[in-house]
Each structure stands twice: as C-alpha cells, then as structure tokens.
C-alpha positions in Angstrom: 103.1 40.7 59.3 102.6 42.8 56.3 99.5 40.6 55.4 98.0 41.0 58.9 98.7 44.9 58.7 96.8 44.9 55.5 93.8 42.9 57.0 93.8 45.3 60.0 93.7 48.3 57.7 90.8 46.9 55.7 88.9 46.0 58.7 89.7 49.5 60.2 88.2 51.0 56.9 85.0 49.0 57.5 84.7 50.1 61.1 85.1 53.6 60.0 82.3 53.3 57.7 79.7 51.9 60.1 80.3 53.6 63.4 81.1 52.3 66.8 82.2 49.1 67.9 80.0 46.7 70.0 80.3 46.5 73.8 83.2 44.5 75.0 84.4 42.9 78.1 86.1 45.0 80.8 89.2 46.7 79.8 91.7 44.5 81.7 90.2 41.3 80.7 89.9 42.3 77.1 93.6 43.4 77.1 94.8 40.3 78.6 93.0 38.3 75.9 94.3 40.5 73.1 97.9 40.0 74.4 97.2 36.2 74.4 95.8 36.4 70.9 98.8 38.3 69.6 101.2 35.9 71.0 99.4 33.0 69.4 99.3 34.9 66.1 103.0 35.6 66.2 103.6 31.9 67.0 101.4 30.8 64.1 103.0 33.2 61.7 106.5 31.9 62.6 105.3 28.2 62.2 103.8 28.8 58.5 107.0 30.7 57.6 109.5 28.1 59.2 110.8 24.8 58.0 108.5 22.1 57.0 107.5 19.8 59.9 106.8 16.2 60.4 103.5 15.2 62.0 103.7 12.0 63.6 100.1 10.9 64.4 99.3 8.0 66.7 95.8 6.6 67.0 94.9 3.7 69.4 93.5 0.7 67.8 90.0 1.1 69.1 89.9 4.8 67.9 91.2 3.6 64.4 88.5 1.0 64.3 86.0 3.9 65.0 87.4 5.9 62.1 86.9 3.0 59.8 83.2 2.8 60.8 82.5 6.6 61.2 85.4 8.6 59.5 84.0 12.0 60.5 83.4 11.2 64.1 86.3 12.8 66.1 88.5 10.4 68.2 91.6 10.9 70.4 95.2 10.9 69.1 98.6 11.8 70.2 100.4 14.1 67.8 104.3 14.5 68.0 105.9 17.4 66.1 109.6 17.7 66.7 110.0 17.8 70.3 106.5 18.7 71.0 104.0 16.1 72.3 100.3 16.9 72.1 98.0 14.5 74.0 94.3 14.1 73.7 94.1 15.7 70.2 90.7 15.5 68.4 91.2 13.9 65.0 88.7 12.9 62.1 89.0 12.1 58.5 88.0 14.9 56.1 87.5 15.3 52.3 84.7 15.0 49.7 84.2 13.5 46.4 87.7 14.0 45.0 89.9 13.7 47.8 88.2 11.4 50.2 90.3 8.3 51.4 90.0 5.8 54.2 91.9 6.0 57.3 93.9 2.8 56.0 94.9 4.7 52.8 96.3 8.3 52.9 93.4 10.1 54.6 93.0 13.7 54.9 92.8 14.7 58.5 91.4 17.6 60.6 93.3 17.9 64.0 91.6 20.0 66.8 94.1 20.5 69.7 91.6 22.2 72.2 88.5 20.1 71.6 89.2 17.6 74.2 91.7 19.4 76.2 90.8 23.0 76.9 93.3 25.7 76.1 95.8 23.4 74.2 97.2 24.7 70.8 99.8 23.8 68.5 102.2 26.7 67.4 99.4 29.1 68.2 96.8 27.3 66.2 93.8 25.4 67.7 92.6 23.7 64.5 94.7 22.4 61.6 94.0 20.3 58.4 96.4 17.8 56.9 95.4 17.5 53.3 96.4 14.5 51.2 96.1 16.8 48.1 95.6 13.9 45.7 94.4 16.4 43.1 97.4 18.6 43.3 100.7 16.6 42.8 102.8 19.7 43.3 101.5 20.3 46.8 101.7 24.1 46.0 98.3 25.2 44.6 97.1 25.9 48.2 100.1 27.8 49.2 100.3 30.1 46.1 96.5 30.8 46.2 96.2 31.6 50.0 99.3 33.9 49.7 97.6 35.7 46.7 94.2 36.1 48.4 95.8 37.5 51.6 97.9 39.9 49.7 94.7 41.1 48.0 93.1 41.6 51.4 90.9 38.5 51.2 91.0 36.6 54.6 92.0 33.1 53.8 93.6 30.3 55.8 97.2 30.1 55.7 99.0 27.0 54.3 102.3 25.3 54.0 103.4 21.6 53.7 104.1 18.7 56.2 105.5 15.2 56.2 103.0 12.9 57.9 103.3 9.6 59.7 100.2 7.7 60.7 100.8 4.9 63.2 104.3 4.3 61.9 103.1 4.3 58.1 105.0 6.9 56.1 102.2 8.8 54.2 104.7 11.3 52.6 104.1 15.1 51.8 100.7 16.7 52.6 99.4 20.1 52.6 99.0 21.7 55.9 96.3 24.4 56.6 95.1 26.4 59.4 91.4 25.9 60.4 88.4 28.1 60.0 87.6 28.7 63.7 87.1 31.4 66.2 90.8 32.2 66.2 90.6 32.7 62.4 87.6 35.0 62.7 89.1 37.1 65.5 92.4 37.6 63.7 90.8 38.2 60.2 87.9 40.3 61.4 89.3 42.3 64.4 86.1 44.5 64.2 84.5 41.4 65.7 87.0 40.6 68.7 84.4 38.4 70.3 83.9 36.2 67.3 80.1 36.6 67.4 79.5 36.6 63.6 78.2 33.5 61.8 80.8 31.5 59.9 79.1 29.3 57.5 80.6 26.1 55.8 79.5 25.9 52.1 79.8 22.1 52.2 79.9 20.1 49.0 78.3 21.7 46.2 75.7 23.8 48.2 74.5 27.3 47.4 73.3 30.0 49.8 69.7 29.0 49.1 70.3 26.0 51.4 70.8 26.0 55.3 74.6 25.9 55.4 76.3 24.4 58.5 77.3 27.2 61.0 80.9 26.6 62.3 81.2 29.9 64.3 78.7 32.1 65.7 76.4 33.0 68.9 72.8 33.1 69.4 70.0 31.3 67.6 71.0 29.8 64.3 67.8 30.9 62.4 69.7 31.8 59.2 68.2 35.4 59.3 71.4 37.0 58.0 71.6 34.3 55.1 67.9 35.0 54.3 68.8 38.8 53.8 71.4 37.6 51.2 68.9 35.3 49.5 66.4 38.1 49.4 68.9 40.7 47.8 69.8 38.4 45.0 66.4 37.7 44.1 65.6 41.6 43.9 64.7 42.9 40.4 67.7 44.2 38.6 66.8 47.8 39.2 67.0 47.6 42.9 69.3 44.4 43.2 72.6 46.1 43.5 71.6 48.5 46.3 70.2 45.5 48.1 73.3 43.4 47.5 75.6 46.2 48.6 73.8 46.4 52.0 74.4 42.8 52.9 77.5 41.8 50.7 80.9 43.5 50.7 80.9 44.0 47.1 84.3 45.1 46.6 85.6 42.2 48.6 83.3 39.9 46.3 84.6 41.3 43.2 88.4 40.8 44.1 87.4 37.2 45.1 85.7 36.5 41.8 88.6 38.2 39.9 91.0 36.0 41.7 89.0 32.8 41.0 89.0 33.8 37.4 92.8 34.5 37.3 93.5 31.1 39.0 91.2 29.3 36.9 89.6 27.9 40.1 86.7 25.9 38.5 85.8 24.3 41.7 85.2 27.3 44.0 81.9 29.0 44.8 81.6 31.4 41.6 81.8 28.7 39.1 80.8 25.4 41.1 79.1 26.4 44.4 81.8 24.6 46.4 84.8 25.0 48.5 83.9 28.2 50.4 83.1 29.6 53.8 80.7 32.4 54.3 81.2 35.0 57.1 78.7 37.6 58.4 80.4 40.5 60.1 77.9 41.7 62.7 79.6 45.1 62.8 79.4 46.0 59.3 76.3 43.8 58.6 77.8 42.4 55.5 78.8 39.0 54.1 82.4 37.9 53.0 83.1 35.0 50.8 86.2 33.1 51.9 88.1 30.7 49.5 88.6 27.1 50.5 89.9 23.8 49.1 92.2 25.2 46.4 93.9 22.1 45.0 92.8 22.2 41.4 94.1 25.5 39.9 95.9 26.9 36.9 95.0 24.0 34.6 94.1 26.0 31.6 96.4 29.0 31.0 94.1 30.3 28.2 91.0 29.9 30.3 88.6 32.9 29.4 88.4 35.5 32.1 84.6 35.5 32.1 84.0 31.7 32.2 80.4 31.7 33.2 79.1 31.4 36.9 77.0 28.9 38.8 76.9 30.4 42.2 73.7 32.5 42.6 75.4 35.4 44.1 77.9 35.5 41.1 75.2 34.8 38.5 73.0 37.8 39.8 75.9 40.2 40.4 77.5 39.9 37.0 74.3 39.9 35.0 73.8 43.4 36.2 74.6 46.4 33.9 78.5 47.0 34.1 79.1 43.9 36.2 81.3 42.2 33.6 83.1 45.5 32.9 84.0 45.9 36.8 85.2 42.3 36.8 87.6 42.7 33.9 88.8 46.0 35.4 89.5 44.2 38.7 91.3 41.4 36.8 93.4 44.1 35.0 94.3 45.8 38.1 95.2 42.5 40.0 97.3 41.3 36.9 99.2 44.7 36.9 100.0 44.7 40.7 99.6 41.2 42.1 99.4 38.4 39.6 102.9 39.1 38.1 106.1 37.2 37.3 107.9 38.9 40.1 105.2 38.2 42.8 104.8 34.6 41.8 108.5 33.9 41.7 108.8 35.4 45.1 106.2 33.0 46.4 107.4 29.9 44.7 111.1 30.3 45.2 111.3 30.3 49.1 108.6 27.6 49.1 110.7 25.4 46.8 113.7 26.0 49.0 111.8 24.8 52.1 110.6 21.8 50.3 113.9 20.8 48.9 115.4 21.1 52.5 112.6 19.0 53.9 112.8 16.3 51.4 116.8 16.0 51.2 116.6 12.4 52.8 113.6 11.2 50.7 114.1 8.8 47.8 115.3 10.5 44.6 112.4 9.3 42.5 110.0 10.9 44.9 112.1 14.2 44.9 112.5 14.3 41.1 108.8 13.7 40.4 107.8 16.5 42.9 110.1 19.0 41.3 108.8 18.1 37.8 105.3 19.0 39.2 106.5 22.2 40.8 108.4 23.2 37.5 105.1 22.5 35.6 103.1 24.7 38.0 105.7 27.4 37.7 105.5 27.3 33.8 101.6 27.5 34.1 101.6 30.3 36.5 104.0 32.5 34.4 102.2 31.6 31.3 98.9 32.6 32.8 100.4 35.8 34.0 101.4 36.6 30.2 98.0 35.4 28.8 95.8 37.5 31.0 96.8 41.0 29.4 96.4 39.5 26.1 92.9 38.4 26.8 92.1 41.8 28.2 93.3 43.4 25.1 90.7 41.5 23.2 87.8 42.4 25.5 84.8 43.9 23.7 85.1 47.6 23.1 82.4 50.2 23.0 80.6 50.1 19.6 79.9 53.1 17.4 77.6 53.1 14.5 77.9 55.5 11.5 75.1 57.8 10.2 73.7 55.1 8.4 73.5 52.9 11.5 76.3 50.5 10.4 79.9 49.5 11.5 82.4 47.1 10.3 83.0 44.3 12.6 86.6 43.6 13.4 88.7 41.6 16.0 88.0 38.2 14.4 90.2 35.2 15.7 90.4 31.8 13.9 88.8 28.8 15.6 89.1 25.4 13.9 86.9 23.6 16.3 86.3 19.9 15.1 87.6 17.7 12.5 90.6 18.5 10.2 89.8 22.1 9.2 91.6 25.3 8.2 90.7 28.8 9.3 93.1 31.4 7.8 93.2 34.8 6.4 94.4 35.3 3.0 94.4 37.8 0.1 92.1 37.1 -2.7 92.9 37.8 -6.3 90.9 41.0 -6.2 93.1 42.3 -3.3 90.5 41.9 -0.7 91.4 40.1 2.7 89.1 37.0 3.1 88.6 34.3 5.8 89.5 31.0 3.9 87.8 27.9 5.6 88.5 24.5 4.5 86.9 21.1 5.6 89.6 18.3 5.0 87.6 15.8 6.8 84.0 14.7 7.6 82.5 16.5 10.5 84.5 19.7 10.2 83.7 22.9 12.1 85.9 26.0 11.3 85.4 29.5 11.5 86.5 32.9 12.9 84.9 34.6 16.0 84.7 38.2 17.1 83.6 39.3 20.8 81.2 42.2 21.2 79.1 43.8 23.7 75.8 45.2 22.4 73.1 47.3 24.0 69.4 46.3 23.8 68.1 46.4 20.2 67.5 44.7 16.9 70.7 44.1 14.6 71.7 42.4 11.4 75.1 41.1 10.6 75.9 40.7 7.0 78.8 39.2 4.9 79.7 38.2 1.4 80.4 34.5 1.0 81.6 32.2 -1.8 81.9 28.6 -1.7 83.3 25.7 -3.7 82.2 22.0 -3.4 81.1 22.6 0.2 79.3 19.4 1.3 77.1 20.6 4.3 77.2 18.9 7.8 73.9 19.1 9.4 73.8 19.4 13.3 72.2 21.4 16.1 74.0 24.7 15.3 73.6 25.0 11.5 74.3 23.7 8.1 77.2 24.5 5.6 78.6 28.1 5.5 76.9 30.9 7.4 76.7 33.3 10.3 75.5 33.2 13.8 76.2 34.2 17.4 78.0 31.8 19.8 75.7 29.4 21.7 72.8 29.7 19.2 71.5 28.0 16.0 71.5 29.7 12.7 69.0 29.5 9.7 71.2 31.1 7.2 73.1 28.5 4.9 75.2 28.1 1.8 76.4 24.8 0.4 77.6 23.4 -2.8 79.4 25.9 -5.2 78.2 29.6 -5.2 79.7 32.8 -6.5 79.9 35.7 -4.0 76.5 35.9 -2.2 75.4 38.2 0.8 73.9 36.5 3.8 72.4 37.9 6.9 71.8 37.0 10.5 69.3 39.1 12.6 69.4 39.3 16.3 67.1 40.7 18.9 68.4 41.7 22.3 66.0 42.7 25.2 68.9 43.8 27.4 72.6 44.5 27.1 74.7 41.4 26.4 78.3 40.1 25.7 78.4 37.8 22.8 80.5 36.3 20.1 79.8 36.6 16.4 80.6 33.4 14.5 81.5 33.2 10.7 81.8 29.5 10.1 81.6 26.3 8.0 80.0 23.1 9.2 80.9 20.7 6.4 82.2 17.3 5.4 84.3 18.8 2.6 84.9 21.7 0.4 85.8 25.2 1.2 84.4 28.8 1.7 85.7 32.3 1.5 84.2 35.2 3.5 85.1 38.8 2.6 86.4 40.5 5.8 85.5 44.1 4.8 81.9 42.8 4.1 81.2 41.8 7.8 79.1 44.6 8.7 76.6 45.2 11.7 73.5 47.3 11.0 71.2 48.6 13.8 67.7 48.0 12.8 64.9 50.6 13.5 61.7 48.7 14.4 
C-alpha cells in the first residue's frame, strides 16, 4: 500500500501542475467502478505478497498443436491455482531471442483471464506472465528490480515466483509478473481513470523512431504523440531540453535511467533499446518509460555509472550540457536513500523465506542450487551498493587553471589492460613519484587513466617519460609509450631506451565533454617511467 500511496502522490502532483481532469462517467457509475478497481487492487497486492502459488495449466491436445505451429496465437486453457479453477483462459507462448522456448520445452507463457471470458480475473489480475527466466537462475532479478522501481515512484509490474505444471509436466520455478494492460494503467496513472492514454510495447530492440505496437489506448492509432517525442529529440541542443520537457516527464526519465545504471541493466531501453513500455499520459501530455524484462541484472558490480547510451532519447538527453551531472547526482541520491544494504536486505530476506517454504518438498539438489544463485545475487547487490559511492567519489570535478593557464592532472588509476603488464606507482631515486609501466610479455597494454570533464577549447597534456629497452607494439591506438585520450589514437611515441623526455598530446573540443586521459605503454617488452608531477594540462590560446 505504501508503494500505491507514493504513486498516487506522484500522480496528484502531475495533476496539480496541469489543471483539471478530463470529463468522466456519471458519479454513481464512476464510484462503482472505483470501488471494484480498489477491491481488485487489494486482492492483487495480497496475492503478490502471499505464499508462492502453483499454477497447474491444462491445454487440450488440439490447442497444444496450435501453439506448436503458431506459438503467439492465443488458445484456450484451464488454469488451476490451489482451490481456484479458471476456465476459458487465453494463453500463448511469449519470449524473444534469449528466452524463447517451445511449448514442449519450458515455455514462457502469457495468461489473459478475461479475453475469452468477460469479467474473469485471477486474484484481482486480468493478465499474468509466467516467465521461464532461463537467463536468471536466481529467479530474483525481476522481483528486486520491480520493487526498487516502485519505491522510487516508477510504475512497474509487480513480480513474485510460481511453480508451474503444464499438462502434468513439472516445469519447476518460474517468475510471475502482472501484465501491462488497462488495469495497470488505471492503477499507476490515476489521473487517467478511463485508461485512454496510449501504452506502447517497445518490442525487440526497437526505438521510438519505429511504429511501436499499441497495447492500450483509444482513438485513431496515428502515432501523433510518438511523433512529438521524435521531433523533440531531433531538436537542436539549444531548444531540445524545453521541447523534451513538454512531451517527456524528465524527472521520471532521469530516475529510470539512474536505476538502469545502478542495476547494470544492459538490456533495457537506455542501453539497448529493448525491454520497455512507453505510456503517454493524456492529462499531463507527457510520456513515461516503464521497465520490462529485467532478468539480466547486476552482472558487473564495477560497471561504470555512465556506460554509454543506445536509446535515442537517452542519447539526446545526456549529451546536453549538465545531463551527465544530473544523472550522477540522481544516482548519488538513490544510492544513499534506496539502493542501500538495508533496503536490499529487506527485499531479499522475506522473498527468500517465501521461496524456502514453497520449495520445502522439492529435491535437495534443486533447492541447494537455487540458494547458491540467490546468495550470489545477494553478494553482487551488496557489493554494487558499496561500489557506487566509490565511483561517485572519482567523478570528474570542475577544473581550475592557474594564471599561466596550467593545471596538474591528478586522479590517475592503474589499468593493466592486456598481456602480462605492470602498472604501479613507485618513488624514483630523485624522490619523485612515478608511474612504472612494464611489459612482461608480447602484446602488453598497461597504463594509468584519469577522468576529466573539459569545456570547449584547445588543450595540451604534457608529461616527462623515460624508457628502457621498450620494444614497441604497433596497433590502432598507438606505438610504444605515450599520451592520448580514451577512445582515440595517439601520434606521440617513445620506444627503445631514452632518458627523461617531455612529450605532448594536443586536443581540440568543439563542445564540453567527459573524457579519460591515458598515460600508457603498448609494447612487447621493456619498461617506462612517467613522472607524476609532470602530467600537466595547458589551456591553449588560439
């Protein structure tokens, strides 16, 4: 209920900002509908918080043959959950590239209880998904992520787990999710009680520049609202933010992207144009991105917080001045108040207890394997929660040049990338701190990197370098020892044996940019020393 109350507060704030609500049905009818919806929502809330159910799905042989030929074409089924028997349930096979399985394997299934039998619902829900979660052996990613999103005020389908039997075959543990339908829209966007807004399905790796499938909505499906979003992202930078703010809930979008980054969700909209719904609220006139398909999360606890964006909306928003800073600020706020060890433990512990109770009669190896995966997820969650503040500490800080237009570059971190290399900080005989780089095998790349945000302008990075028997490796990034920025090729190079020599790398920026300075060797053998205090940046006057 707390999550529902937060959503109501958020929706109320949106309503206050845009004025009156649209015309509604007569008061008596509207009141009756609201009472019914409230009762269904209470039933659904209790269902998702309750014991893990068993879904016994029964499909007649002719319907089963139909699913073999056309997996996504709905057929009739009977579904038994405990003492409840649901007849004439619409069912079809779901899933995309990674999770698609045939009906004779362990298929993911979509169940619609009211499609063929008007008014029928199951535990307050009209539509449910039974996900095989073949890409999440813990069966917990979806539950953890959806809980965090809803706590942050992002409308998201609720999740739990279920045991599934299909025509007598024990399919084991599945993830159970509510569907995105009119009931979901009415509950999560109470400013649109008639569910008139368009809810689009992002499909498989499809961006907003394509005509997405509309799951919910009234009137002509002419994509007029989607076209406004397309036009906004294509605005010049000077006017883009204002146009985006008129068609997209930017605060909602910032939180959504921040959580995608925190959770290392590489397969969502911002990073892969995948696994999302897009809802246009006709009252506020703004779009809301809704996460979906969250079964490949938390893999890399050290994943950078600004990993790069593939979704057009994310690309165009975060390339605007201040976009990256707003993202990191929001990540910092969420990591302090939501993505914490206490909150994560409070989500995992009761979910683990429910699973333990539900699997009490399952074979020991099955239970033990699942608990290993859950414990692994727990470790990754807590480690990610600890890593995020450390990354935020290393975020690029505002730079200040002295009267000569120079500054010393600090914040260097070792990066032995390939081969058998050494990247260490030592004290040289003269008492200076130096970066010591050694190539112990052919094909070695090793160095130090320093993040920085620079405004538009011309710059020169300088350093004093010494080499001994440095055998150069020639590749697309450079040769021997030298300086560059991450992602670029360098032209400066020192190889062989040289006493202290000063080298330079010049850079022109037409606009403000986040970058990484790189001081490195690319070598098949030998070593180099780079004097730390000599790494200085000069602002060039041209």
